[in-house]
Backbone as CSV, one residue per row, in Angstrom:
resi,resn,N_x,N_y,N_z,CA_x,CA_y,CA_z,C_x,C_y,C_z
1,MET,-18.780,-30.926,24.803,-18.781,-29.659,23.842,-19.336,-30.186,22.723
2,SER,-20.335,-28.943,22.160,-21.020,-29.630,20.956,-20.062,-29.328,19.669
3,GLY,-20.478,-29.739,18.412,-19.522,-29.571,17.269,-19.240,-28.494,16.936
4,ILE,-20.017,-27.487,16.909,-20.149,-26.057,16.631,-19.164,-25.431,17.279
5,ALA,-19.205,-25.769,18.805,-18.190,-25.096,19.616,-16.572,-25.636,19.606
6,LEU,-16.802,-26.849,19.191,-15.237,-27.366,19.050,-14.757,-26.899,17.840
7,SER,-15.593,-26.793,16.718,-15.134,-26.518,15.265,-14.626,-24.935,15.510
8,ILE,-15.275,-24.091,16.258,-14.948,-22.633,16.549,-13.618,-22.613,17.304
9,SER,-13.413,-23.587,18.411,-12.125,-23.468,19.112,-10.973,-23.774,18.340
10,ILE,-11.271,-25.152,17.403,-9.817,-25.518,16.599,-9.775,-24.461,15.902
11,LEU,-10.543,-23.786,15.223,-10.294,-22.802,14.270,-9.506,-21.857,14.923
12,ALA,-10.008,-21.220,16.053,-8.989,-20.223,16.755,-7.902,-20.680,17.045
13,LEU,-7.663,-21.955,17.382,-6.240,-22.353,17.830,-5.484,-22.318,16.536
14,VAL,-5.754,-22.810,15.195,-5.315,-22.825,14.103,-4.775,-21.058,13.889
15,ALA,-6.019,-20.109,14.200,-5.466,-18.752,13.846,-4.425,-18.204,14.680
16,VAL,-4.336,-18.575,15.980,-3.146,-18.278,16.738,-2.243,-18.766,16.576
17,LEU,-1.995,-20.345,16.382,-1.031,-21.000,16.091,-0.162,-20.329,14.533
18,GLY,-1.039,-19.959,13.721,-0.547,-19.617,12.439,0.037,-18.077,12.278
19,LEU,-0.531,-17.285,13.305,0.099,-16.047,13.430,1.193,-16.161,14.063
20,TRP,1.200,-17.074,15.069,2.521,-17.001,15.655,3.965,-17.604,15.075
21,MET,3.437,-18.357,14.210,4.448,-18.991,12.925,4.775,-17.858,11.919
22,GLY,3.821,-17.288,11.858,4.159,-16.216,10.776,5.049,-15.124,11.353
23,ASN,5.203,-14.761,12.521,6.103,-13.940,13.281,7.379,-14.381,13.387
24,TRP,7.582,-15.706,13.073,9.109,-16.288,12.793,9.994,-15.398,11.619
25,ARG,11.094,-15.356,11.933,11.727,-14.622,11.038,13.270,-15.221,11.165
26,ILE,13.550,-15.821,9.598,14.855,-16.501,9.361,15.749,-15.515,8.362
27,ARG,16.789,-14.689,8.911,17.222,-13.652,8.200,16.567,-12.616,7.509
28,GLY,15.488,-12.157,8.361,14.857,-11.182,7.879,13.741,-11.807,7.003
29,VAL,13.282,-12.802,6.807,12.634,-13.334,5.900,11.198,-14.284,6.590
30,GLY,10.078,-13.983,6.830,8.879,-14.678,7.423,7.942,-14.943,6.759
31,LEU,7.026,-15.761,6.990,5.764,-16.251,6.240,4.845,-15.346,6.347
32,GLY,4.732,-14.380,7.299,3.524,-13.639,7.461,2.582,-14.421,8.002
33,ILE,1.274,-13.960,6.986,-0.104,-14.527,7.008,0.049,-15.850,6.460
34,GLY,0.688,-15.872,5.910,0.882,-17.521,5.278,1.198,-18.766,6.281
35,GLY,1.387,-18.190,7.469,1.755,-19.113,8.509,0.570,-19.596,8.958
36,VAL,-1.034,-18.882,8.756,-1.956,-19.474,9.060,-1.876,-21.072,8.616
37,LEU,-1.673,-21.037,7.112,-2.130,-22.214,6.313,-1.114,-23.326,6.983
38,PHE,-0.003,-23.023,7.484,0.754,-24.135,7.837,0.570,-24.528,9.426
39,GLY,-0.037,-23.515,9.985,-0.774,-23.855,11.464,-1.920,-24.732,11.235
40,GLY,-2.858,-24.425,10.151,-3.991,-25.333,9.794,-3.362,-26.913,9.222
41,ILE,-2.432,-26.866,8.683,-2.013,-28.296,8.161,-1.527,-29.091,9.522
42,ILE,-1.086,-28.519,10.452,-0.500,-29.026,11.473,-1.598,-29.420,12.651
43,VAL,-2.639,-28.785,12.448,-3.630,-28.669,13.586,-4.617,-30.046,13.014
44,GLY,-4.612,-29.819,11.548,-5.439,-30.730,10.838,-5.149,-32.318,10.917
45,HIS,-3.702,-32.403,10.849,-2.977,-33.623,10.910,-3.332,-34.262,12.427
46,TYR,-3.381,-33.591,13.296,-3.407,-34.120,14.651,-4.962,-34.161,14.834
47,THR,-5.990,-33.362,14.152,-7.226,-33.594,14.739,-7.575,-34.882,13.879
48,ASP,-7.198,-35.189,12.677,-7.432,-36.402,12.044,-6.868,-37.841,12.472
49,ALA,-5.735,-37.435,13.009,-4.777,-38.590,13.877,-5.757,-38.975,15.274
50,TRP,-6.215,-37.970,15.778,-6.969,-38.380,17.140,-8.817,-38.639,17.021
51,GLY,-9.049,-38.604,15.792,-10.259,-38.779,15.594,-11.266,-37.574,15.919
52,ILE,-10.756,-36.458,15.600,-11.786,-35.385,16.033,-12.566,-34.928,14.700
53,ALA,-13.799,-34.845,14.738,-14.592,-34.542,13.683,-15.199,-33.221,13.476
54,LEU,-15.020,-32.323,12.937,-15.378,-31.058,12.753,-16.823,-30.893,12.151
55,ASP,-17.602,-29.681,12.605,-18.904,-29.708,12.161,-18.906,-29.271,10.347
56,ALA,-19.416,-30.037,9.494,-19.240,-29.648,8.268,-19.679,-28.265,7.860
57,HIS,-20.985,-28.080,8.357,-21.596,-26.589,8.166,-20.874,-25.546,8.631
58,THR,-20.528,-25.781,9.822,-19.472,-24.788,10.435,-18.538,-24.286,9.266
59,LEU,-17.574,-25.291,8.982,-16.670,-25.054,8.175,-16.763,-24.601,7.147
60,HIS,-17.986,-24.843,6.318,-18.383,-24.312,5.113,-18.830,-22.850,5.363
61,PHE,-19.258,-22.529,6.288,-19.800,-21.129,6.562,-18.476,-20.167,6.907
62,ILE,-17.770,-20.759,7.867,-16.334,-19.938,8.072,-15.507,-19.922,6.801
63,GLN,-15.700,-20.923,5.970,-14.781,-20.767,4.538,-15.285,-19.748,3.865
64,GLU,-16.629,-19.672,3.607,-17.309,-18.853,2.694,-17.179,-17.190,3.331
65,PHE,-17.539,-17.090,4.548,-17.449,-16.000,5.264,-16.088,-15.192,5.134
66,GLY,-15.222,-16.039,5.583,-13.630,-15.565,5.609,-13.103,-15.015,4.361
67,LEU,-13.690,-15.900,2.980,-13.069,-15.662,1.736,-13.618,-14.098,1.446
68,ILE,-15.161,-13.761,1.696,-15.929,-12.485,1.650,-14.757,-11.484,2.326
69,LEU,-14.658,-11.648,3.427,-13.827,-10.532,4.403,-12.546,-10.474,3.585
70,PHE,-11.984,-11.551,3.139,-10.601,-11.359,2.522,-10.790,-10.610,1.123
71,VAL,-11.633,-11.017,0.548,-11.836,-9.981,-0.727,-12.074,-8.623,-0.572
72,TYR,-13.070,-8.389,0.334,-13.543,-7.057,0.728,-12.395,-6.159,1.546
73,THR,-11.601,-6.749,2.240,-10.460,-5.973,2.758,-9.416,-5.740,1.718
74,ILE,-9.072,-6.666,0.820,-8.177,-6.395,-0.561,-8.715,-5.033,-1.077
75,GLY,-10.045,-4.930,-1.244,-10.687,-4.154,-2.243,-10.589,-2.770,-1.502
76,ILE,-10.871,-2.720,-0.174,-10.777,-1.639,0.635,-9.550,-0.879,0.591
77,GLN,-8.291,-1.861,0.630,-6.806,-1.298,0.596,-6.760,-0.870,-0.380
78,VAL,-6.753,-1.733,-1.690,-6.297,-1.093,-3.173,-7.293,-0.125,-3.837
79,GLY,-8.370,0.169,-3.358,-9.499,0.580,-4.358,-9.005,2.110,-4.258
80,PRO,-8.742,2.800,-3.244,-8.693,4.327,-3.382,-7.303,4.560,-4.488
81,GLY,-6.101,3.887,-4.532,-5.356,4.016,-5.616,-5.561,3.403,-6.692
82,PHE,-6.633,2.556,-6.889,-6.246,1.625,-8.273,-6.647,2.489,-9.471
83,PHE,-7.316,3.471,-9.414,-7.711,4.290,-11.004,-6.630,5.199,-11.151
84,ALA,-6.045,5.757,-10.059,-5.029,6.461,-9.994,-3.824,5.550,-10.500
85,SER,-3.355,4.730,-9.903,-2.454,3.735,-10.479,-2.465,3.495,-11.866
86,LEU,-3.593,3.277,-12.567,-3.447,3.030,-13.694,-3.474,4.091,-14.756
87,ARG,-3.417,5.497,-14.201,-2.995,6.665,-15.182,-1.385,6.438,-15.249
88,SER,-0.781,6.037,-14.418,0.562,6.058,-14.361,1.356,4.680,-14.654
89,SER,1.516,3.804,-13.780,2.449,2.897,-14.288,1.441,1.328,-13.968
90,GLY,0.107,1.546,-13.780,-0.567,0.571,-13.286,-1.093,-0.275,-14.669
91,LEU,-1.123,0.064,-15.690,-1.559,-0.448,-16.884,-0.336,-1.386,-17.204
92,LYS,0.934,-0.994,-17.019,2.045,-2.047,-17.524,2.364,-3.122,-16.459
93,LEU,1.953,-2.721,-14.998,2.053,-3.608,-13.812,0.918,-4.783,-14.034
94,ASN,-0.331,-4.298,-14.246,-1.395,-5.204,-14.529,-1.120,-5.960,-15.788
95,GLY,-0.319,-5.590,-16.873,-0.067,-6.352,-18.004,0.588,-7.533,-17.607
96,PHE,1.994,-7.475,-16.722,2.675,-8.193,-16.052,1.867,-9.288,-15.328
97,ALA,1.085,-8.692,-14.727,0.131,-9.576,-13.754,-0.619,-10.535,-14.540
98,ALA,-1.203,-9.971,-15.596,-1.902,-10.836,-16.554,-1.408,-11.906,-17.487
99,LEU,-0.101,-11.493,-17.367,0.808,-12.307,-18.212,1.284,-13.698,-17.620
100,ILE,1.460,-13.411,-16.029,1.654,-14.242,-15.071,0.624,-15.374,-14.947
101,VAL,-0.698,-14.698,-15.016,-1.772,-15.658,-14.869,-1.932,-16.392,-15.957
102,VAL,-1.896,-15.953,-17.000,-1.946,-16.880,-18.472,-0.748,-18.021,-18.715
103,ILE,0.261,-17.550,-18.347,1.335,-18.691,-18.124,1.107,-19.537,-17.006
104,GLY,0.510,-19.225,-16.010,0.099,-20.394,-15.080,-0.943,-21.209,-15.544
105,CYS,-2.094,-20.539,-16.229,-3.172,-21.301,-16.526,-2.845,-22.148,-17.798
106,LEU,-1.765,-21.687,-18.441,-1.358,-22.504,-19.616,-0.523,-23.846,-18.977
107,VAL,0.404,-23.680,-17.835,1.114,-24.644,-17.227,0.117,-25.670,-16.637
108,ALA,-1.065,-25.238,-16.069,-2.160,-26.300,-15.414,-2.624,-26.883,-16.385
109,ILE,-3.023,-26.249,-17.759,-3.580,-27.136,-18.724,-2.558,-27.991,-19.375
110,LEU,-1.554,-27.883,-19.358,-0.806,-29.162,-19.980,-0.360,-29.905,-18.897
111,LEU,-0.315,-29.682,-17.548,-0.454,-30.810,-16.508,-1.355,-31.763,-16.633
112,HIS,-2.553,-30.930,-16.906,-3.965,-31.778,-16.906,-4.098,-32.850,-18.178
113,GLN,-3.659,-32.253,-19.126,-3.515,-32.780,-20.663,-2.759,-34.041,-20.697
114,PHE,-1.194,-33.623,-20.265,-0.326,-34.747,-20.640,-0.068,-35.724,-19.407
115,PHE,-0.362,-34.981,-18.069,0.199,-36.048,-17.234,-1.025,-36.540,-16.434
116,ASP,-2.170,-36.343,-16.934,-3.276,-36.737,-16.438,-3.639,-36.582,-15.051
117,VAL,-3.404,-35.432,-14.541,-3.595,-35.075,-13.092,-5.215,-34.567,-13.146
118,PRO,-5.971,-35.240,-12.269,-7.273,-34.947,-12.242,-7.530,-33.454,-12.030
119,LEU,-8.787,-33.057,-12.684,-9.105,-31.597,-12.994,-9.014,-30.924,-11.496
120,PRO,-9.864,-31.742,-10.384,-9.983,-31.075,-9.053,-8.551,-30.686,-8.446
121,VAL,-7.526,-31.813,-8.663,-6.472,-31.411,-8.022,-5.994,-30.006,-8.806
122,ILE,-6.004,-30.305,-10.273,-4.882,-29.105,-10.878,-5.413,-27.956,-10.444
123,LEU,-6.731,-27.605,-10.276,-7.459,-26.383,-9.959,-6.995,-26.210,-8.566
124,GLY,-6.639,-27.115,-7.876,-6.254,-26.655,-6.368,-4.705,-26.410,-6.504
125,VAL,-3.736,-27.234,-7.246,-2.435,-27.072,-7.356,-2.190,-25.592,-7.943
126,TYR,-3.209,-25.218,-8.990,-2.994,-23.768,-9.773,-3.224,-22.591,-8.638
127,SER,-4.222,-22.938,-7.784,-4.614,-21.898,-6.863,-3.475,-21.740,-5.735
128,GLY,-3.088,-22.754,-4.977,-1.828,-22.834,-4.260,-0.694,-22.235,-5.126
129,ALA,-0.295,-22.589,-6.065,1.167,-22.230,-6.436,0.760,-20.883,-6.569
130,VAL,-0.280,-19.988,-7.210,0.045,-18.688,-7.490,-0.484,-17.736,-5.920
131,THR,-0.956,-18.721,-4.778,-1.279,-18.300,-3.757,-2.648,-17.548,-3.751
132,ASN,-3.291,-17.952,-4.668,-4.532,-17.085,-4.473,-5.611,-17.878,-3.921
133,ILE,-6.303,-17.238,-3.183,-7.443,-17.928,-2.487,-8.513,-17.543,-2.937
134,PRO,-9.124,-16.509,-3.645,-10.160,-16.500,-4.417,-10.399,-17.375,-5.479
135,SER,-9.349,-17.709,-5.962,-9.440,-18.639,-7.143,-9.742,-19.921,-6.754
136,LEU,-9.172,-20.366,-5.360,-9.654,-21.788,-5.116,-11.030,-21.872,-5.012
137,GLY,-11.627,-20.730,-4.237,-13.096,-20.779,-3.982,-13.915,-20.935,-5.206
138,ALA,-13.448,-20.174,-6.741,-13.892,-20.156,-7.723,-13.883,-21.461,-8.261
139,GLY,-12.940,-22.187,-8.069,-12.740,-23.489,-8.554,-13.666,-24.511,-8.058
140,GLN,-13.766,-24.253,-6.751,-14.701,-25.288,-6.013,-16.004,-24.995,-6.409
141,GLN,-16.442,-23.580,-6.717,-17.773,-23.253,-7.055,-18.049,-23.701,-8.175
142,ILE,-17.177,-23.877,-9.273,-17.393,-24.387,-10.723,-17.677,-26.060,-10.617
143,LEU,-16.756,-26.456,-10.051,-16.711,-27.941,-9.600,-18.137,-28.352,-9.175
144,SER,-18.665,-27.472,-7.962,-20.076,-27.750,-7.628,-21.329,-27.855,-8.578
145,GLU,-20.850,-26.787,-9.038,-22.139,-26.734,-10.250,-22.082,-27.773,-11.624
146,LEU,-20.816,-28.295,-11.516,-20.723,-29.460,-12.516,-21.235,-30.877,-11.801
147,GLY,-21.525,-30.619,-10.526,-21.966,-32.029,-9.940,-20.845,-32.668,-9.372
148,ALA,-19.759,-32.276,-8.900,-18.733,-32.715,-8.384,-19.308,-32.958,-6.467
149,ASN,-18.824,-34.000,-6.220,-19.237,-34.673,-4.855,-17.871,-33.956,-4.033
150,GLU,-18.114,-34.355,-2.641,-17.492,-33.760,-1.402,-15.945,-34.102,-1.734
151,SER,-15.757,-35.513,-2.211,-14.536,-35.962,-2.177,-13.665,-35.245,-3.189
152,MET,-14.331,-34.938,-4.280,-13.467,-34.139,-5.414,-13.234,-32.739,-4.851
153,LEU,-14.196,-32.441,-4.116,-13.874,-30.778,-3.347,-12.758,-30.998,-2.525
154,ASP,-12.811,-32.011,-1.815,-11.588,-32.174,-0.678,-10.301,-32.463,-1.537
155,LEU,-10.329,-33.090,-2.896,-9.027,-33.065,-3.325,-8.436,-31.648,-3.925
156,THR,-9.387,-30.907,-4.472,-8.929,-29.412,-4.605,-8.325,-28.476,-3.468
157,VAL,-8.851,-28.770,-2.132,-8.234,-28.276,-1.023,-6.808,-28.560,-0.741
158,MET,-6.771,-29.999,-0.945,-5.582,-30.897,-0.682,-4.598,-30.480,-1.905
159,GLY,-4.975,-30.061,-3.314,-3.941,-30.104,-3.860,-3.278,-28.312,-3.705
160,TYR,-4.041,-27.593,-3.076,-4.104,-26.246,-2.597,-2.995,-26.228,-1.660
161,ALA,-3.112,-27.050,-0.495,-2.522,-27.068,0.300,-1.251,-27.616,0.277
162,VAL,-1.114,-28.434,-0.684,0.230,-29.032,-1.020,1.052,-27.787,-1.858
163,ALA,0.417,-27.198,-2.830,1.140,-26.389,-3.455,1.481,-25.106,-2.976
164,TYR,0.781,-24.629,-2.154,0.780,-23.333,-1.305,2.278,-23.095,-0.637
165,PRO,2.753,-23.910,0.196,3.947,-23.669,0.584,5.019,-23.581,-0.484
166,PHE,4.990,-24.275,-1.553,6.036,-24.077,-2.533,5.775,-22.731,-3.419
167,GLY,4.550,-22.511,-3.407,4.015,-21.017,-3.878,5.065,-20.138,-3.231
168,ILE,4.694,-20.054,-1.625,5.293,-19.227,-0.944,6.846,-19.117,-0.937
169,CYS,7.365,-20.297,-0.795,8.799,-20.397,-0.930,9.220,-19.784,-2.346
170,GLY,8.556,-20.055,-3.327,9.235,-19.781,-4.800,9.268,-18.342,-4.718
171,ILE,8.110,-17.878,-4.214,8.383,-16.062,-4.467,9.418,-15.667,-3.731
172,LEU,9.441,-16.388,-2.381,10.427,-15.576,-1.704,12.111,-16.063,-2.042
173,LEU,12.004,-17.302,-2.851,13.364,-17.483,-3.209,13.476,-16.705,-4.679
174,THR,12.543,-16.347,-5.053,12.938,-15.665,-6.427,12.984,-13.981,-6.016
175,MET,12.396,-13.389,-5.315,12.797,-12.258,-4.685,14.293,-12.168,-4.270
176,TRP,14.657,-13.126,-3.485,15.996,-13.102,-2.763,16.999,-13.290,-3.826
177,LEU,17.119,-14.107,-5.056,17.839,-14.106,-6.028,17.726,-12.834,-6.983
178,VAL,16.540,-12.536,-7.072,16.651,-11.092,-7.787,17.393,-9.961,-7.121
179,ARG,17.192,-9.823,-5.737,18.014,-8.984,-4.839,19.497,-9.169,-5.076
180,LEU,19.864,-10.530,-4.798,21.077,-10.994,-4.899,21.916,-10.801,-6.223
181,LEU,21.282,-11.297,-7.296,21.832,-11.084,-8.636,22.150,-9.582,-9.069
182,PHE,21.208,-9.103,-8.897,21.192,-7.697,-9.272,21.408,-6.753,-8.583
183,LYS,21.891,-6.996,-7.057,22.320,-6.256,-6.378,21.531,-5.005,-5.979
184,VAL,20.177,-5.304,-5.847,19.211,-4.382,-5.182,19.146,-3.876,-3.940
185,ASN,19.400,-2.611,-3.844,19.305,-2.079,-2.327,17.927,-1.482,-2.250
186,VAL,17.223,-2.219,-1.451,15.711,-2.057,-1.267,15.122,-0.624,-0.951
187,ASP,16.216,-0.063,0.036,15.790,1.228,0.777,16.327,2.494,-0.129
188,HIS,17.351,2.170,-1.040,17.428,3.063,-1.983,16.391,3.082,-3.146
189,GLU,15.845,1.833,-3.744,14.766,1.735,-4.589,13.474,2.361,-4.162
190,ALA,13.203,2.386,-2.691,11.954,2.676,-2.267,12.099,4.350,-2.117
191,ASP,13.323,4.894,-1.811,13.485,6.233,-1.945,13.450,6.796,-3.034
192,GLU,14.078,6.288,-4.255,14.004,6.636,-5.617,12.615,6.458,-6.189
193,TYR,11.660,5.505,-5.609,10.348,5.279,-6.207,9.235,6.263,-5.748
194,ASP,9.498,6.843,-4.509,8.811,7.954,-3.736,9.177,9.226,-4.288
195,SER,10.464,9.364,-4.721,10.972,10.634,-5.275,10.219,10.802,-6.664
196,ASN,10.212,9.867,-7.441,9.833,9.826,-8.713,8.320,10.150,-8.826
197,ASN,7.591,9.594,-7.779,6.373,9.596,-7.767,5.749,11.027,-6.933
198,GLY,6.668,11.582,-6.414,6.131,12.953,-5.947,5.825,12.589,-4.402
199,LYS,6.131,11.725,-3.908,5.798,11.099,-2.417,6.737,11.815,-1.423
200,LYS,7.912,12.195,-1.878,8.955,12.611,-0.929,9.088,13.841,-0.960
201,THR,8.441,14.745,-0.389,8.203,16.092,-0.487,8.577,16.697,0.685
202,GLU,9.520,17.788,0.506,9.964,18.559,1.642,8.584,19.189,2.683
203,SER,8.998,19.246,3.960,8.026,19.992,4.691,7.662,21.407,4.488
204,LEU,6.853,22.298,4.738,6.744,23.693,4.405,7.224,24.034,5.759
205,HIS,7.880,25.403,5.567,8.578,26.422,6.921,7.964,27.826,6.434
206,THR,7.959,28.618,7.323,7.698,29.829,7.355,8.742,30.629,7.975
207,ILE,8.708,32.118,7.318,9.569,32.955,7.992,9.100,34.413,7.668
208,ASN,9.591,35.342,8.639,9.118,36.409,8.250,10.244,37.526,8.035
209,VAL,9.852,38.171,6.641,11.217,38.859,6.147,10.987,40.512,5.899
210,ALA,11.834,41.167,6.560,11.527,42.721,6.296,12.485,43.228,4.816
211,VAL,11.378,43.950,4.136,11.928,44.413,2.992,13.127,45.570,3.024
212,LYS,14.513,44.850,2.561,15.404,45.813,2.661,16.058,46.497,1.398
213,ASN,15.797,45.539,0.359,16.171,45.529,-1.080,15.556,46.936,-1.754
214,PRO,16.191,48.015,-1.919,15.525,49.028,-2.426,15.200,48.857,-3.799
215,ASN,15.891,48.093,-4.636,15.108,47.887,-6.208,13.765,46.965,-6.042
216,LEU,13.285,46.728,-4.905,12.152,46.165,-4.903,10.924,47.105,-4.555
217,ASN,11.402,48.232,-4.074,10.176,49.254,-3.581,9.520,49.668,-4.828
218,GLY,8.211,49.440,-4.551,7.168,49.790,-5.787,6.696,48.750,-6.605
219,LEU,7.611,47.791,-6.408,7.314,46.099,-7.129,6.096,45.664,-6.765
220,THR,5.201,44.973,-7.494,4.232,44.013,-7.004,5.000,42.701,-6.404
221,LEU,4.191,41.813,-5.871,4.522,40.717,-5.585,4.898,39.811,-6.562
222,SER,4.066,39.708,-7.687,4.262,39.090,-9.087,5.522,39.404,-9.623
223,GLN,6.126,40.453,-9.214,7.520,40.946,-9.834,8.564,40.595,-9.469
224,VAL,8.474,40.402,-7.957,9.654,40.036,-7.158,10.134,38.729,-7.375
225,PRO,11.671,38.623,-7.865,12.228,37.360,-8.374,11.906,36.169,-7.659
226,ALA,12.115,36.338,-6.510,12.047,35.172,-5.710,10.865,34.415,-5.428
227,LEU,9.780,35.511,-5.717,8.405,34.792,-5.520,7.717,34.410,-6.605
228,THR,8.239,34.760,-7.929,7.717,34.050,-9.324,7.931,32.761,-9.622
229,GLU,8.547,31.865,-8.607,8.800,30.539,-9.149,7.541,29.464,-8.686
230,GLY,6.734,30.258,-8.002,5.500,29.555,-7.562,5.857,28.432,-6.416
231,SER,7.080,28.436,-5.552,7.185,27.669,-4.592,7.033,28.359,-3.336
232,ILE,6.932,29.669,-3.260,6.320,30.384,-2.073,5.210,31.198,-2.227
233,VAL,4.538,31.470,-1.288,3.386,32.113,-0.918,3.558,33.059,0.163
234,CYS,3.317,34.480,-0.345,3.103,35.671,0.677,1.771,35.510,1.200
235,SER,1.640,34.895,2.687,0.166,34.977,3.272,-0.118,36.273,3.894
236,ARG,0.824,36.901,4.308,0.436,38.112,4.831,1.457,39.236,4.726
237,LEU,0.922,40.423,4.828,1.876,41.684,4.925,1.727,42.841,5.783
238,LYS,2.436,43.140,6.494,2.582,44.050,7.446,3.271,45.418,7.177
239,ARG,2.439,46.419,7.208,3.061,47.758,6.839,2.578,48.798,7.987
240,GLY,3.623,49.124,8.571,3.653,49.969,9.799,2.830,49.130,10.862
241,SER,1.635,49.302,11.353,0.966,48.507,12.488,-0.146,47.937,11.676
242,GLN,-0.511,47.876,10.408,-1.329,47.460,9.921,-1.192,45.950,9.254
243,LEU,-2.112,45.049,9.230,-1.658,43.719,8.546,-2.673,43.443,7.274
244,TYR,-2.040,43.289,6.516,-3.033,42.821,5.008,-2.801,41.536,4.663
245,ILE,-3.717,40.872,3.774,-3.766,40.109,3.111,-3.282,40.114,1.607
246,PRO,-2.130,39.810,1.133,-1.577,40.442,-0.153,-2.342,39.723,-1.064
247,LYS,-2.067,40.514,-2.497,-2.597,39.781,-3.712,-1.335,39.887,-4.549
248,PRO,-1.106,38.963,-5.493,-0.011,39.003,-6.705,0.073,40.728,-7.075
249,ASN,-1.049,41.471,-7.177,-0.711,42.918,-7.747,-0.419,43.712,-6.492
250,THR,-0.493,43.141,-5.447,-0.034,44.333,-4.355,1.473,44.666,-4.292
251,ARG,1.495,46.096,-4.149,2.843,46.735,-4.341,3.570,46.636,-2.899
252,ILE,4.595,46.313,-2.760,5.550,46.291,-1.461,6.524,47.719,-1.395
253,GLU,6.590,48.047,-0.244,7.769,49.100,0.123,8.762,48.693,1.231
254,THR,9.608,49.457,0.953,10.638,49.223,1.822,10.368,49.559,3.433
255,ASN,10.954,48.416,4.294,10.483,47.938,5.380,9.265,47.188,5.599
256,ASP,8.413,46.946,4.592,7.358,46.002,4.591,7.913,44.635,5.193
257,LEU,6.919,44.010,5.907,7.342,42.689,6.521,6.326,41.500,5.946
258,LEU,6.987,40.973,5.496,6.328,39.669,4.619,6.477,38.365,5.364
259,HIS,5.163,37.948,5.484,5.087,36.699,5.666,5.011,35.417,4.725
260,LEU,6.390,34.603,4.578,6.283,33.548,3.510,6.553,32.520,3.810
261,VAL,5.610,31.603,3.038,5.571,29.963,3.155,6.241,29.448,2.063
262,GLY,7.023,28.276,2.279,7.625,27.531,1.427,8.405,26.496,1.842
263,ASN,9.206,26.073,0.924,10.159,24.997,1.498,11.457,25.711,1.703
264,PRO,12.492,25.105,2.337,13.395,25.934,3.272,14.604,26.473,2.347
265,LYS,14.654,25.652,1.051,15.710,26.219,0.233,15.171,27.476,-0.798
266,ALA,14.040,27.461,-0.956,13.483,28.509,-1.659,13.040,29.855,-0.592
267,LEU,13.020,29.501,0.558,12.951,30.598,1.720,14.082,31.189,1.893
268,ASP,15.231,30.353,1.689,16.502,30.984,2.110,16.816,31.924,0.883
269,LYS,16.664,31.175,-0.399,16.723,32.478,-1.570,15.803,33.718,-1.536
270,ALA,14.841,33.685,-1.064,13.847,34.823,-1.004,14.288,35.675,0.210
271,ARG,15.006,35.049,1.289,15.466,36.251,2.426,16.658,36.846,1.672
272,LEU,17.510,36.143,0.943,18.539,37.078,0.232,18.197,37.744,-0.764
273,VAL,17.262,37.489,-1.591,17.045,38.746,-2.266,16.135,39.695,-1.757
274,ILE,15.299,39.598,-0.941,14.249,40.594,-0.183,14.879,41.469,0.621
275,GLY,15.776,41.007,1.747,16.100,41.573,2.843,16.630,40.644,4.023
276,GLU,15.979,40.960,4.814,16.635,40.387,6.160,15.394,39.506,6.946
277,GLU,15.764,38.368,7.568,14.630,37.841,8.533,14.706,38.217,9.780
278,VAL,13.337,38.763,10.226,13.256,39.102,11.174,12.154,38.178,12.269
279,ASP,12.474,38.831,13.399,11.426,37.957,14.751,10.226,38.485,14.925
280,THR,9.862,39.509,14.333,8.670,40.183,14.577,7.232,39.019,14.075
281,SER,6.241,39.144,15.235,5.158,38.272,14.722,4.295,38.758,13.826
282,LEU,3.716,38.101,13.032,2.586,38.339,12.014,1.384,37.719,12.213
283,SER,1.407,37.632,13.556,-0.324,36.889,13.899,-1.213,37.470,13.546
284,THR,-2.445,37.156,13.388,-3.419,37.752,12.823,-4.491,38.026,14.255
285,ARG,-4.150,37.543,15.447,-4.706,37.395,16.371,-4.890,38.841,17.001
286,GLY,-6.133,39.570,17.123,-6.301,40.897,17.794,-5.517,41.993,16.878
287,THR,-5.668,41.557,15.527,-5.517,42.651,14.459,-6.626,42.800,13.885
288,ASP,-6.411,44.335,13.047,-7.554,44.725,12.035,-7.147,44.261,10.757
289,LEU,-7.440,43.033,10.440,-6.980,42.269,9.080,-7.620,42.885,8.116
290,ARG,-6.836,43.099,6.755,-7.575,43.533,5.567,-7.131,42.704,4.492
291,SER,-8.080,43.155,3.530,-7.831,42.132,2.236,-6.767,42.492,1.402
292,SER,-6.529,43.648,1.386,-5.179,44.154,0.696,-5.024,45.650,1.079
293,VAL,-3.568,45.942,0.559,-3.331,47.059,0.661,-4.024,48.413,0.052
């Protein structure tokens, strides 16, 4: 088997093993896509022990191409709502994220200065601790431009691989402790978030109502109390055998049939005010539909 084919086969083995490990669950907590790194560590250990040499050019291409795909898919995922989130709570959340990055940089600088940790290693440790693959690629690129050799670049990857598991475990442990100490109900918090952001809206329903309230005779639709709140739309009006598309200034008469669209609570309130619900169809099919009365 050629070096390129062998390298691709081993990379495929790492992907399969990593995805399988990512599906493991311990009390509902799993590694997810991070399992691929652990799969790579295991396979890398045995390939080195068995003296299997992978093609360096293939590995470099896969690394760069994989990083491009990773950043691209992240952009596609968060791009549509990025600017909209900045107008709501995005600035505050991005501020917290920037603070975390700055604190991490300061810690990395202190470790490098006071504990004499080599720069390639500390760059890898920093990238692994924050589980940030693009920062690893950026760090290696900077080292290459500064004239670093392959062994120094390998130290960066080694530091990343060592710190990454602790970064994953630290995040999971922190989330678990926050959930335990503050007694966070995740389902309740998710429902409340959706409700506050207008994502949890009731589905629309339709009913046909006959005008039976004599007090409404001669009033326009915009004057009917149940229809002035903006939560109901009258899309069709039937008078006798003629079907109309009403306007806000359309006057209604007793025994008119109104096709109302809105949420169930508002529709029930409108039914009580206007008259009674009827089973008559107000379909436009086969009728002479007119724009107004």
